[in-house]
C-alpha positions in Angstrom: -5.5 55.0 -14.0 -2.7 52.5 -12.1 -1.8 51.0 -15.7 -1.0 54.6 -17.0 0.4 55.8 -13.9 2.9 52.9 -14.1 3.5 53.6 -17.6 3.9 57.2 -17.2 6.5 55.7 -14.1 8.4 53.9 -16.6 8.8 56.5 -19.4 10.1 58.8 -17.3 12.2 57.1 -14.7 15.3 57.3 -17.1 14.6 61.2 -17.7 16.2 64.1 -16.2 13.7 66.3 -14.3 14.0 70.1 -15.0 14.6 72.6 -12.2 11.1 73.8 -11.3 9.7 75.2 -8.0 6.4 75.9 -8.0 5.5 79.5 -6.9 1.5 80.2 -6.8 -1.6 78.6 -8.5 -4.6 80.7 -10.1 -7.9 78.7 -10.5 -10.6 79.9 -12.6 -8.3 80.5 -15.9 -8.5 79.0 -19.0 -5.5 79.3 -20.8 -5.0 76.8 -24.0 -2.0 78.9 -25.2 0.3 81.4 -23.4 2.5 84.1 -24.8 5.0 86.3 -22.7 4.7 90.1 -23.8 8.1 92.3 -22.2 6.6 94.9 -24.3 3.6 95.5 -21.8 5.2 93.1 -18.6 2.2 90.4 -19.4 1.0 87.4 -20.2 -1.2 86.8 -23.2 -3.4 83.8 -22.6 -6.3 82.6 -25.5 -9.1 80.2 -24.4 -10.6 78.8 -27.3 -12.9 81.8 -27.0 -12.8 84.9 -29.3 -11.1 86.4 -26.3 -7.8 87.3 -25.6 -6.9 88.5 -22.4 -3.8 90.1 -21.1 -2.6 88.9 -17.3 0.3 90.8 -15.4 3.0 88.2 -14.3 1.5 87.8 -10.8 -1.9 86.8 -12.1 -3.7 90.0 -12.1 -6.0 91.0 -15.3 -4.7 93.7 -17.2 -6.7 94.2 -20.5 -9.3 91.8 -22.3 -10.6 92.2 -26.0 -12.6 90.3 -28.3 -10.5 89.7 -32.2 -12.5 89.2 -35.2 -11.0 85.4 -34.6 -14.3 83.7 -33.4 -11.7 80.8 -32.0 -8.2 81.6 -31.1 -6.5 78.7 -30.2 -2.7 79.8 -29.5 -1.0 82.9 -29.2 2.3 84.7 -29.9 4.0 88.0 -30.1 6.3 90.4 -31.6 7.2 94.2 -31.3 4.9 95.2 -34.1 1.7 93.3 -32.4 0.2 90.1 -31.3 0.2 86.7 -34.0 -3.3 84.7 -33.0 -4.2 81.6 -35.2 -7.7 79.3 -34.7 -5.6 75.5 -35.1 -7.5 75.2 -38.4 -5.1 77.0 -40.6 -6.2 80.6 -40.2 -4.0 83.4 -39.0 -4.4 86.9 -37.7 -2.4 89.6 -36.8 -3.8 92.4 -34.0 -2.4 95.1 -32.1 -1.9 95.4 -28.4 -5.7 96.5 -28.5 -7.3 94.0 -30.3 -7.5 95.9 -33.7 -7.1 93.4 -36.3 -4.0 94.7 -38.5 -4.6 92.7 -41.7 -6.8 90.1 -42.7 -6.4 86.8 -41.9 -3.8 84.6 -43.7 -2.2 81.0 -44.3 1.1 80.9 -43.1 2.1 77.6 -44.3 -0.1 75.0 -46.7 1.7 72.3 -44.2 1.2 74.3 -41.1 -2.8 73.7 -39.9 -3.2 71.8 -36.6 -1.8 74.7 -34.8 -1.6 74.3 -30.9 0.7 76.6 -29.7 3.7 78.6 -31.6 6.5 81.0 -30.4 8.1 84.0 -32.4 11.8 83.9 -32.2 14.1 87.0 -32.0 15.1 85.8 -35.8 11.8 86.4 -36.9 10.9 82.2 -37.4 8.2 80.6 -35.7 8.5 77.3 -33.7 5.0 75.5 -34.0 3.7 72.3 -32.1 0.9 70.4 -33.6 -0.7 67.0 -31.8 -2.2 65.8 -34.9 0.2 64.1 -35.9 2.7 65.0 -33.5 5.4 67.3 -34.5 8.2 70.4 -33.6 8.3 72.8 -36.6 10.6 76.1 -37.0 8.6 78.1 -39.8 9.8 80.5 -41.8 8.2 84.0 -42.2 7.2 82.9 -45.1 5.9 80.2 -44.6 9.1 78.0 -45.7 9.4 74.7 -43.3 13.4 75.0 -41.8 12.7 72.1 -39.5 10.2 69.0 -38.7 10.8 66.8 -35.8 8.5 64.1 -34.9 7.4 63.7 -31.5 6.9 59.6 -31.5 10.8 60.0 -32.2 11.7 61.4 -28.5 12.8 59.3 -25.8 10.5 59.4 -23.8 7.9 60.0 -26.7 5.9 63.5 -27.3 2.7 62.7 -27.7 0.2 65.3 -27.6 2.8 68.8 -27.6 0.4 71.7 -26.8 2.5 74.4 -26.2 5.7 75.9 -26.8 8.2 79.0 -25.9 11.7 79.2 -25.7 14.5 80.7 -23.1 16.5 83.0 -25.6 19.5 82.9 -23.0 20.2 78.9 -22.6 18.9 78.5 -26.2 16.3 76.0 -24.9 12.9 75.1 -26.1 9.8 74.4 -23.9 6.8 72.0 -24.9 4.1 70.8 -22.5 2.9 67.8 -23.5 -1.1 67.1 -22.1 -2.5 64.5 -20.6 -3.4 62.4 -23.7 0.9 62.2 -23.4 3.1 62.4 -20.5 1.0 65.5 -19.0 4.6 66.9 -18.8 7.1 69.9 -19.6 9.8 68.7 -22.2 13.3 70.9 -22.2 14.9 70.4 -25.9 17.8 72.0 -27.3 17.5 73.8 -30.1 17.8 70.8 -32.5 15.2 68.5 -30.8 17.6 66.9 -28.4 15.7 66.1 -25.4 17.5 67.6 -22.4 14.6 66.7 -19.2 11.0 66.1 -18.7 9.6 67.0 -15.6 5.8 65.5 -15.1 3.0 68.3 -13.6 0.7 66.1 -12.1 1.1 67.4 -8.9 0.2 70.8 -10.2 -2.4 70.6 -12.6 -3.9 68.4 -15.5 -4.0 68.6 -19.0 -1.3 70.8 -19.8 -2.1 73.4 -22.6 0.3 76.5 -22.6 3.5 77.9 -21.3 5.1 80.7 -21.3 8.5 81.8 -19.9 9.4 85.4 -18.5 13.1 84.8 -19.7 14.5 87.5 -17.6 13.8 86.3 -14.3 13.0 82.6 -15.5 9.4 83.0 -14.3 7.4 80.0 -15.9 3.8 80.1 -17.0 2.1 76.7 -17.5 -1.9 76.5 -18.6 -3.9 73.2 -17.5 -7.3 73.4 -18.7 -8.8 70.4 -17.1 -10.0 72.3 -13.4 -8.5 75.6 -15.7 -5.7 76.7 -13.7 -2.9 79.0 -14.4 0.0 78.0 -12.2 3.3 79.6 -12.1 7.0 78.8 -11.2 11.0 79.2 -10.8 12.3 77.4 -13.9 16.3 77.2 -14.2 17.7 75.8 -17.4 18.9 72.1 -16.6 22.1 73.2 -19.6 22.9 75.6 -21.5 22.4 74.3 -25.2 23.8 77.9 -27.1 27.3 78.7 -27.9 27.3 82.1 -27.3 24.6 82.9 -23.6 23.2 86.3 -23.2 23.3 88.2 -20.1 19.9 88.1 -18.3 19.0 91.5 -18.6 16.0 93.2 -15.9 12.8 92.6 -15.5 10.3 94.8 -17.3 8.4 97.2 -15.1 4.9 95.8 -13.9 2.1 97.4 -15.4 
């Protein structure tokens, strides 16, 4: 462990850290994938079971239902519904009560090992895989529009598990688990590394990440120890030409 700690220190010594302020941690929550949903003012939680759980931004359970997919590895949302994936190439749309909207389907022949995903406002998907380590942008018809390899980042992103994006700054947020740096990567839209923030002070094996962009509230799920940590996050820099004005937060259910 001392050798590993030394390696992580060397990797991260020259990297900027994000402005991250810990607010609260909820123990006993296994959150391998997270997705913030402004429509219901909550955070969807996948736990590698058939269940999906909806939590309020303050960590209160709002809703729980069982999906038809026996193993939910990642989750994201749109206005129309919730998209889930099992990490083996199968995807399925469900509504916000758990009703299947269509049969499972394949998004793309090249997108299978889906550890985390995020649906952008333009309809494209950000997807992270860890075998091999990749960050992808995929169109709704399955066309791969961008493919970035984690071992080409500085420092390398070895085991990306969750992905989110801040629409106001343009930045992409990816968590790397314990087989990597157990850190939060903040990336520009083209994959340039902006900051890398170690997370071991708050938990181990980071796997899920979601952002409430209007408030800058960041949610990170840790698989080891099963905990959900909440942070106040500020982007290190704005990476889009015309940043949006932050809107009001949604009303709690």
